[in-house]
C-alpha positions in Angstrom: 61.3 109.4 106.5 61.6 105.6 106.7 57.9 105.1 106.1 58.2 106.9 102.9 61.2 104.7 101.6 60.3 101.4 103.0 57.5 100.6 100.4 59.8 101.6 97.7 62.5 99.3 98.8 60.0 96.5 99.3 58.9 97.0 95.6 62.3 96.7 94.6 63.0 93.5 96.3 59.6 92.1 95.3 60.9 92.8 91.7 63.1 89.9 92.2 60.2 87.5 92.2 59.3 88.6 88.6 61.2 86.7 86.0 61.4 89.7 83.6 62.7 92.1 86.3 64.9 89.2 87.8 66.6 89.0 84.4 67.3 92.6 84.3 68.8 92.5 87.7 71.1 89.8 86.5 71.9 91.8 83.3 72.9 94.8 85.4 75.1 92.7 87.5 76.9 91.4 84.4 77.4 95.0 83.2 78.9 96.0 86.6 81.3 92.9 86.6 82.3 93.8 83.0 82.6 97.3 84.2 85.0 96.3 86.8 87.0 94.2 84.6 87.4 97.0 81.9 88.3 99.6 84.5 85.7 102.0 83.5 86.1 105.6 83.8 83.9 107.7 86.1 82.1 109.1 82.9 81.6 105.4 81.6 80.2 104.3 84.9 77.7 107.0 84.9 76.6 105.7 81.5 76.1 102.3 82.9 74.5 103.1 86.0 72.0 105.3 84.3 71.6 102.8 81.6 70.8 100.0 83.9 68.7 102.1 86.2 66.7 103.0 82.9 66.1 99.4 82.1 65.4 98.1 85.4 62.9 100.9 86.1 61.2 100.6 82.8 60.8 96.8 83.4 59.3 97.4 86.8 56.7 99.8 85.3 55.9 97.5 82.4 55.3 94.6 84.9 53.0 96.9 86.9 51.2 98.0 83.7 50.6 94.4 82.7 49.4 93.3 86.3 47.0 96.4 86.4 45.5 95.5 82.9 45.2 91.7 83.9 43.3 93.0 87.0 41.0 95.0 85.1 40.0 92.3 82.5 40.8 88.6 82.2 39.4 88.6 78.7 41.1 89.8 75.4 40.7 93.7 74.7 42.4 95.1 71.8 42.9 98.3 73.8 44.7 96.4 76.9 46.8 94.8 74.2 48.0 98.0 72.8 48.6 99.3 76.2 50.9 96.3 77.0 52.5 96.5 73.8 53.3 99.9 74.4 54.8 99.4 77.8 56.8 96.3 76.5 57.9 98.8 73.9 59.3 101.1 76.4 61.4 98.3 77.8 62.8 97.7 74.3 63.6 101.2 73.6 65.5 101.5 76.9 67.2 98.2 76.6 68.3 99.1 73.0 69.6 102.4 74.2 71.6 100.4 77.0 72.8 98.0 74.6 74.4 100.9 72.3 75.8 102.5 75.3 77.5 99.0 76.3 78.7 98.6 72.8 80.2 102.1 72.5 82.0 101.5 75.8 83.4 98.1 74.9 84.6 99.2 71.3 86.5 102.1 73.2 88.2 99.7 75.6 88.8 96.7 73.1 89.1 98.5 69.9 91.3 101.4 71.1 88.5 104.2 70.8 85.9 105.1 68.4 
């Protein structure tokens, strides 16, 4: 069992070396800190954890796609640009969903509900 999870854990740890992924880890840590300060409910914690996991996962996949594309060709290729743009778009979509989730939770705690 260990041999199946060890490479995955190494991949998560290796993500710290990539600036984009590292940034997402920091933002997730800030979200957890805010959650502790706001004393989130279990439902809100579920939304925060899922949002953070979604953004970090999409950033890891985006980084992998970019690196694979760079390995395949070092020259400009419109098809590679499209692939990279779409992968980056996935990060944007997940990040926007996480931001909206955070704003809903924040408004409920600071503004007294929605």
